[in-house]
C-alpha positions as CSV (number, residue, x, y, z in Angstrom):
1,M,-11.7,-5.3,-23.4
2,P,-8.4,-3.6,-24.5
3,T,-5.4,-6.3,-25.6
4,L,-2.9,-6.2,-22.4
5,T,0.6,-7.6,-22.8
6,A,2.0,-10.3,-20.4
7,H,3.7,-7.2,-18.3
8,G,0.6,-5.2,-18.5
9,D,-1.3,-8.9,-17.1
10,S,1.2,-9.4,-14.5
11,R,1.2,-5.3,-13.3
12,L,-2.8,-5.6,-13.4
13,A,-2.9,-8.7,-11.3
14,L,-0.6,-7.2,-8.7
15,W,-2.5,-3.9,-8.4
16,L,-5.7,-6.6,-7.8
17,R,-4.0,-8.4,-5.1
18,V,-2.7,-5.1,-3.4
19,R,-6.6,-3.5,-3.9
20,R,-7.8,-6.4,-2.4
21,Y,-5.1,-7.1,0.8
22,A,-3.6,-3.6,1.2
23,V,-6.6,-1.6,2.3
24,P,-9.2,-2.9,3.8
25,P,-12.8,-2.4,4.1
26,S,-13.1,-2.6,7.9
27,M,-10.1,0.4,7.5
28,I,-11.8,2.5,5.0
29,E,-14.8,2.6,7.0
30,T,-13.4,3.3,10.8
31,A,-11.5,5.8,9.3
32,A,-14.1,7.7,7.0
33,V,-16.2,7.6,10.6
34,R,-13.6,9.2,12.6
35,R,-12.5,11.4,9.9
36,G,-16.0,12.6,9.8
37,T,-16.3,13.5,13.6
38,G,-13.0,15.6,13.2
39,D,-10.5,13.7,15.0
40,W,-7.9,13.3,12.5
41,A,-5.6,11.4,15.2
42,G,-7.9,8.5,15.4
43,A,-8.7,8.1,11.5
44,C,-4.9,7.8,11.6
45,A,-5.1,4.9,14.0
46,A,-7.7,3.3,12.4
47,A,-5.3,3.7,8.7
48,R,-2.1,2.1,10.8
49,V,-0.7,5.6,10.3
50,D,1.7,6.6,13.2
51,V,1.9,10.6,13.8
52,D,5.2,11.8,14.7
53,L,4.1,15.3,14.9
54,D,3.2,17.3,17.9
55,L,1.2,20.8,17.0
56,R,1.9,22.5,20.6
57,T,5.8,22.0,19.6
58,V,5.3,22.9,16.1
59,A,3.6,26.2,17.3
60,R,6.5,26.8,19.8
61,V,9.3,26.5,17.1
62,H,7.4,28.1,13.8
63,G,4.8,29.7,15.2
64,R,1.1,29.6,15.6
65,E,0.5,30.7,11.8
66,L,2.2,27.5,10.7
67,A,0.6,25.0,13.1
68,A,-2.9,26.2,12.5
69,R,-1.9,25.4,8.5
70,I,-0.8,22.1,9.5
71,R,-3.4,21.1,11.8
72,S,-5.9,22.4,8.8
73,D,-4.3,19.9,6.2
74,L,-4.8,17.1,9.3
75,R,-8.4,17.7,9.0
76,R,-8.2,17.3,5.9
77,L,-6.1,14.1,5.7
78,A,-7.7,11.0,4.7
79,P,-5.2,8.4,5.9
80,D,-6.9,5.4,3.8
81,L,-6.5,7.1,0.9
82,L,-2.9,8.0,1.5
83,R,-2.1,4.6,2.1
84,W,-4.6,3.6,-1.1
85,H,-2.2,5.5,-3.2
86,M,1.3,4.8,-1.5
87,P,4.0,3.8,-4.2
88,R,4.4,0.3,-4.1
89,I,7.1,-2.4,-5.1
90,A,6.9,-5.7,-7.1
91,P,6.4,-8.2,-6.6
92,D,4.1,-8.4,-3.3
93,G,3.0,-5.0,-3.8
94,L,4.0,-3.7,-0.5
95,L,4.6,-0.2,0.5
96,R,8.1,1.1,-1.2
97,P,10.1,1.0,2.1
98,G,12.6,3.8,3.5
99,L,10.8,6.3,1.6
100,T,9.9,10.0,2.6
101,L,7.4,11.7,0.7
102,S,6.1,15.4,0.9
103,L,2.1,16.0,1.4
104,A,2.4,19.8,1.8
105,R,5.0,22.4,1.7
106,Y,4.6,25.5,3.9
107,G,6.8,28.4,2.7
108,E,8.2,29.7,-0.3
109,P,9.2,26.5,-2.6
110,G,13.1,28.3,-3.2
111,R,15.7,30.9,-2.0
112,A,16.5,33.4,-4.1
113,G,18.4,32.7,-6.9
114,E,18.4,28.8,-6.0
115,P,14.9,28.1,-7.7
116,G,13.6,24.5,-6.3
117,R,15.6,24.1,-3.1
118,A,13.4,22.6,-0.4
119,S,13.7,25.4,2.0
120,A,10.2,25.0,3.4
121,V,9.1,23.1,6.5
122,H,7.4,19.7,4.9
123,L,4.6,17.8,6.2
124,V,6.1,14.1,5.3
125,A,4.8,10.5,5.3
126,R,7.8,7.9,6.0
127,T,8.0,4.1,5.4
128,P,9.8,2.1,7.4
129,P,13.0,0.3,6.3
130,A,12.5,-3.3,4.9
131,S,14.0,-4.6,7.9
132,A,11.1,-3.4,9.9
133,D,8.4,-3.5,7.4
134,A,6.0,-5.4,9.4
135,G,2.2,-4.0,9.8
136,Q,3.2,-1.9,6.6
137,R,2.7,1.0,9.1
138,I,3.4,4.8,7.5
139,G,4.9,7.7,9.8
140,L,3.4,10.9,9.9
141,A,6.0,13.9,10.7
142,L,7.3,17.4,9.5
143,W,10.8,17.6,8.1
144,D,12.5,20.8,8.7
145,P,15.8,21.7,6.3
146,D,17.1,23.6,8.7
147,R,16.7,20.4,11.8
148,P,16.8,17.6,9.3
149,E,17.2,15.3,12.3
150,A,14.6,12.4,11.7
151,G,15.4,9.3,14.2
152,N,17.0,6.3,12.2
153,H,15.2,6.7,9.4
154,P,17.7,5.7,6.2
155,H,16.0,8.4,3.9
156,P,15.1,11.1,6.1
157,R,14.9,14.1,3.2
158,P,11.8,13.9,1.0
159,N,12.1,12.2,-2.3
160,R,11.9,14.3,-5.1
161,R,10.6,11.9,-7.3
162,Y,7.8,10.5,-5.2
163,R,6.0,13.3,-3.9
164,L,2.5,14.4,-3.5
165,D,2.7,17.9,-2.3
166,L,1.2,18.6,-6.0
167,H,-1.2,16.1,-5.7
168,R,-3.0,16.4,-2.7
169,H,-6.3,14.7,-4.6
170,L,-4.5,11.6,-3.4
171,W,-4.7,12.2,0.2
172,D,-7.0,15.1,1.1
173,A,-10.3,13.9,1.1
174,G,-11.4,17.5,0.1
175,R,-9.7,17.4,-3.4
176,A,-10.6,13.7,-4.2
177,P,-12.5,14.4,-7.1
178,E,-9.7,16.0,-8.8
179,L,-8.5,12.7,-9.7
180,G,-10.6,12.4,-12.8
181,V,-8.7,15.0,-14.8
182,R,-5.6,14.4,-13.0
183,S,-5.4,11.0,-14.1
184,G,-6.5,11.7,-17.5
185,A,-9.9,9.7,-17.1
186,D,-11.9,12.8,-18.1
187,G,-9.3,14.2,-20.8
188,P,-10.5,14.2,-24.8
189,G,-7.9,11.6,-25.6
190,P,-6.9,8.9,-23.8
191,P,-4.1,9.4,-21.1
192,D,-1.4,7.0,-22.5
193,H,-1.5,8.8,-26.0
194,D,2.0,9.2,-27.3
195,P,2.5,10.5,-30.6
196,L,5.9,11.8,-30.2
197,G,6.9,8.1,-29.0
198,L,8.9,9.4,-26.0
199,V,8.1,6.2,-23.8
200,P,9.9,2.7,-23.9
201,A,7.7,0.1,-25.2
202,G,5.6,-1.8,-22.6
203,L,5.8,0.9,-20.2
204,D,2.2,2.2,-18.7
205,C,2.9,6.0,-18.8
206,A,0.6,8.8,-18.7
207,V,2.2,10.8,-21.7
208,G,-0.9,12.5,-22.5
209,R,-0.9,14.4,-18.9
210,W,2.8,15.3,-18.9
211,A,2.3,18.6,-20.0
212,A,0.0,19.7,-18.1
213,E,1.5,17.8,-15.3
214,A,5.0,19.6,-16.2
215,A,3.4,22.8,-16.1
216,I,1.7,22.4,-12.4
217,L,5.8,21.1,-11.7
218,L,7.7,24.2,-12.9
219,R,5.4,26.8,-11.3
220,A,5.3,25.3,-8.1
221,E,9.4,25.4,-8.3
222,G,9.2,28.5,-9.2
223,R,10.3,28.2,-12.7
224,A,9.5,29.2,-16.2
225,P,8.4,26.6,-18.8
226,G,11.2,25.1,-19.6
227,A,13.4,21.5,-19.6
228,F,12.2,18.7,-16.8
229,A,13.3,15.3,-16.3
230,V,11.4,12.0,-16.6
231,R,12.2,9.0,-14.7
232,F,11.4,5.3,-15.5
233,G,12.9,3.5,-12.7
234,G,14.8,0.7,-14.0
235,A,13.7,1.7,-17.7
236,G,15.8,4.7,-17.6
237,R,15.4,8.4,-18.0
238,K,14.2,11.3,-20.3
239,T,15.1,15.1,-20.6
240,L,11.8,17.0,-21.9
241,Q,11.5,20.9,-22.7
242,L,8.0,22.3,-22.2
243,V,7.3,24.8,-24.9
244,P,4.0,27.2,-25.6
245,D,1.6,26.0,-27.9
246,G,-1.2,28.4,-28.0
247,G,-3.0,28.7,-25.1
248,G,-1.5,25.8,-23.3
249,F,1.8,23.7,-23.5
250,A,3.5,21.0,-25.7
251,L,6.4,18.6,-25.2
252,E,9.9,18.4,-27.1
253,E,12.6,16.5,-26.5
254,A,15.2,18.8,-25.1
255,A,18.3,19.3,-27.3
256,E,20.9,19.6,-24.5
257,H,20.9,19.2,-20.8
258,P,21.3,22.8,-18.7
259,A,24.2,23.7,-16.4
260,G,24.8,21.0,-13.7
261,G,23.1,18.3,-15.9
262,F,20.0,15.8,-15.1
263,R,20.2,16.5,-11.4
264,A,19.6,20.3,-11.9
265,L,16.2,19.8,-13.5
266,P,12.7,19.3,-11.7
267,V,11.4,15.6,-11.6
268,L,8.1,14.9,-12.8
269,P,6.5,13.4,-10.1
270,D,6.0,9.6,-10.1
271,A,2.5,9.8,-9.7
272,A,2.2,12.0,-12.7
273,T,4.3,9.7,-14.4
274,R,2.6,6.8,-14.7
275,L,-1.1,5.6,-15.5
276,S,-3.2,5.4,-12.8
277,P,-3.5,1.8,-11.4
278,D,-7.6,2.1,-10.8
279,L,-8.0,3.8,-14.1
280,Q,-6.7,0.6,-16.1
281,L,-8.2,-2.0,-14.1
282,L,-11.9,0.1,-14.4
283,R,-10.6,0.2,-18.3
284,A,-9.8,-3.7,-18.3
285,G,-13.2,-4.8,-16.7
286,L,-10.8,-6.7,-14.2
287,L,-12.3,-4.7,-10.9
288,A,-15.7,-3.1,-10.5
289,P,-16.2,0.7,-9.0
290,D,-17.7,-0.8,-6.0
291,R,-14.5,-2.6,-5.2
292,L,-12.7,1.1,-5.2
293,H,-12.1,3.1,-2.4
294,P,-15.2,5.5,-2.2
295,L,-13.5,8.8,-2.7
296,V,-11.4,7.0,-5.7
297,A,-14.7,5.5,-7.4
298,A,-16.7,8.6,-7.0
299,A,-14.1,10.3,-9.0
300,L,-13.2,7.8,-11.9
301,A,-16.5,6.4,-12.0
302,P,-19.2,9.2,-10.9
303,G,-22.7,8.7,-10.6
304,H,-21.9,4.8,-9.7
305,P,-23.1,3.6,-6.2
306,A,-19.9,3.0,-4.9
307,P,-20.2,2.2,-1.0
308,C,-17.0,0.6,1.2
309,P,-16.3,-2.6,-0.7
310,P,-17.5,-5.9,0.9
311,G,-15.4,-8.1,2.9
312,D,-14.3,-11.5,1.7
313,P,-17.0,-14.2,2.1
314,D,-16.5,-16.1,5.9
315,P,-14.6,-19.3,4.7
316,A,-16.7,-21.0,8.1
317,H,-20.2,-20.6,6.8
318,G,-22.3,-23.1,7.6
319,A,-20.6,-26.9,8.0
320,R,-18.3,-28.3,5.3
321,L,-19.1,-31.4,4.2
322,V,-16.6,-34.4,4.2
323,A,-16.6,-37.9,2.6
324,C,-16.4,-40.0,5.7
325,R,-16.1,-44.0,5.5
326,G,-18.8,-44.4,3.2
327,A,-20.9,-41.2,4.5
328,T,-21.2,-37.7,3.8
329,H,-20.7,-35.9,7.3
330,R,-20.4,-32.3,8.7
331,I,-17.5,-30.2,10.0
332,G,-18.4,-26.9,12.1
333,L,-17.7,-25.2,15.0
334,V,-19.1,-26.0,18.3
335,D,-18.6,-24.1,21.4
336,G,-16.0,-22.0,19.5
337,V,-13.9,-25.0,18.2
338,L,-14.1,-27.0,14.6
339,S,-15.4,-30.1,15.3
340,A,-16.7,-33.3,13.5
341,L,-20.3,-33.0,14.0
342,D,-21.6,-36.0,13.2
343,H,-19.4,-37.9,15.9
344,D,-20.4,-38.3,19.2
345,P,-17.5,-36.8,21.6
346,A,-16.9,-40.7,23.1
347,E,-16.0,-41.5,19.5
348,V,-14.1,-38.4,18.4
349,R,-11.8,-39.1,21.8
350,R,-11.6,-42.9,21.5
351,E,-10.5,-42.1,17.1
352,E,-7.8,-39.7,18.1
353,L,-6.2,-42.0,20.8
354,L,-5.9,-44.5,17.9
355,A,-4.5,-42.0,15.6
356,A,-2.0,-41.3,18.4
357,L,-1.1,-44.5,18.5
358,G,-0.5,-44.9,14.5
359,G,-3.6,-46.0,13.3
360,P,-5.4,-44.6,10.4
361,P,-7.2,-41.3,11.1
362,L,-11.2,-40.8,10.8
363,P,-11.4,-38.6,7.6
364,C,-13.2,-36.0,9.7
365,L,-10.5,-35.8,11.8
366,R,-8.2,-35.8,9.1
367,A,-10.2,-32.5,7.7
368,V,-10.3,-30.9,11.0
369,D,-6.3,-31.5,11.2
370,A,-5.7,-30.0,7.8
371,A,-7.2,-26.9,8.6
372,H,-5.3,-26.3,11.5
373,R,-2.2,-27.1,9.5
374,R,-2.8,-26.0,6.3
375,P,-6.0,-24.6,5.5
376,D,-7.1,-23.6,1.9
377,C,-7.2,-19.9,3.0
378,L,-3.6,-19.7,3.9
379,S,-2.6,-18.0,1.1
380,G,-5.4,-15.3,1.9
381,V,-3.8,-15.4,5.6
382,R,-0.1,-14.6,4.3
383,E,-1.2,-11.7,1.7
384,R,-3.5,-9.9,4.6
385,L,-0.2,-10.5,6.8
386,D,2.2,-8.9,4.8
387,H,-0.2,-6.1,4.0
388,G,-0.4,-5.6,8.0
389,D,-3.8,-6.8,8.5
390,T,-3.6,-8.7,11.3
391,A,-6.8,-8.5,12.3
392,G,-8.4,-9.5,8.9
393,A,-5.8,-12.2,8.8
394,L,-6.9,-13.6,12.6
395,A,-10.7,-12.9,11.9
396,V,-10.2,-15.3,8.8
397,V,-8.7,-17.6,11.0
398,E,-11.1,-17.6,13.8
399,A,-14.0,-18.1,11.2
400,L,-12.3,-21.2,9.9
401,L,-11.4,-22.8,13.1
402,G,-13.2,-20.8,16.2
403,P,-12.1,-18.5,18.4
404,E,-11.4,-21.1,20.7
405,A,-9.0,-23.2,18.7
406,V,-5.4,-24.2,19.8
407,L,-3.1,-24.0,16.6
408,R,-1.5,-27.4,15.6
409,E,2.2,-27.5,14.2
410,G,2.0,-26.9,10.6
411,P,2.3,-23.9,8.5
412,L,-0.4,-22.1,9.6
413,R,1.2,-21.6,13.1
414,D,4.3,-21.1,11.5
415,T,3.1,-18.1,9.2
416,L,1.0,-16.3,12.5
417,A,4.3,-16.7,14.7
418,T,6.6,-15.4,12.4
419,A,4.3,-12.1,11.4
420,A,3.9,-11.6,15.4
421,E,7.5,-12.2,15.9
422,R,8.9,-9.5,12.8
423,H,6.4,-6.7,14.9
424,I,9.2,-7.2,17.4
425,A,11.7,-5.4,14.6
426,Y,9.0,-2.7,13.9
427,G,8.9,-2.0,17.7
428,L,12.8,-1.8,18.1
429,Y,13.0,0.4,15.1
430,R,10.2,3.2,16.6
431,A,12.0,2.9,19.6
432,G,15.3,3.3,17.7
433,L,16.9,0.5,19.1
434,N,17.2,-1.4,15.8
435,D,20.6,-3.2,15.0
436,P,20.8,-3.9,11.3
437,G,23.3,-6.8,12.1
438,H,21.2,-8.5,14.6
439,A,18.3,-10.7,13.2
440,V,14.8,-11.0,15.2
441,P,14.6,-14.7,16.3
442,V,12.2,-17.2,14.8
443,T,10.4,-19.9,16.1
444,Q,12.0,-23.4,15.3
445,G,9.2,-24.2,12.7
446,A,9.5,-20.9,10.8
447,A,13.1,-21.5,10.7
448,D,12.6,-24.7,9.4
449,R,10.2,-23.6,6.9
450,R,12.3,-21.3,5.6
451,A,15.5,-23.6,5.5
452,H,13.6,-26.3,3.2
453,R,12.5,-23.3,0.8
454,P,14.1,-24.1,-2.4
455,R,16.6,-21.2,-2.9
456,R,16.2,-18.5,-5.6
457,R,18.2,-15.8,-6.7
458,P,18.0,-12.5,-5.2
459,R,15.8,-10.1,-7.4
460,R,15.6,-6.6,-7.1
461,A,12.2,-5.2,-5.5
462,T,10.9,-2.9,-8.5
463,S,8.6,0.0,-8.4
464,V,4.6,-0.8,-9.8
465,R,4.1,2.6,-10.0
């Protein structure tokens, strides 16, 4: 196993949590089945992708030929694979908020004398602003520079650093096998090989692929091999030069900026700048191929059986044991409710009455009460809710407490109530009714819990790609 820095350990630990919770197995399976039947809209619904375009309107405004090309791309779209590869931010690994990125461009990449200008119609994916990110949903739309309206999205223009139109293998099911080559997994040398020392220490960058990726970028922008920019997020930026080298290209540091400065240069997409986190997890031995998205596993670990990764074990499988008054008792589900199995109903009612009057509660009843208020699976429930997997979070709760359980006051109920209320903000955003100065009210329990949290210094979210 390779030696990892502290930064690398924390980054890979974050990606392990993302891979576990952000794209659940049920989503991958359902989206694949619907995509296999040609139901691209159903696949998008399964992957929590909102479709904000109408192909009939596209045909009327832009012509049938463009509508047919977009329809063809939508049928190839694997929305669960897109979610898998979307840019994310630290410290929680959530989708980068308020982002618009291109999936495909239709038309000429630039106008005469203006290489790289976004004159083409773009198929774009959008993430909502951080104030409305409950559910971690993604929007699918068209962006036309001649009709740039995008409702109330804070950044409707496609971001030139976060773009996937040059990396279709990250969302196109038919081109997913290209991931092995484009990530450097199939290359003759390690993808982070940096003999020129171009990258600041501690950054996980695919320097070994930059020359090939820059050639793709410059060709797509209608430019000859030359200067381009690389951004490292908060770590800075660098201007490089692509120069011919035998039958290929090599990198050099650019001696000077062109006219217009740094902004005039094409920017290497973030998907090409950074190492693939899946490749890093595999090589560090932290993740087996069968825990990856099946299309990713087939590209990075060909020949390895890669079924859809299994879900987490049932937290309530079988009865749980409790030390109760000198004996070992069981608690488990009875008629859809978590109950003490080794006490008859009359004894349970008597003990509950005594506890209500201030007496010491029965250990079995204490265990049932703790499961309702602060169960051991609470952190997993919160992770699922943070990543938008409400169905998965409720499945864990129901497996533990039973589908007929009535939640009691405590952190678990506060967590579920707060998650439900945060969805109101997303609904208002989708309806165009969100007011940045208006806070969505929360339950009293959730407000109390927030008030008692230790205050921390605000931390700016950073990219993990």
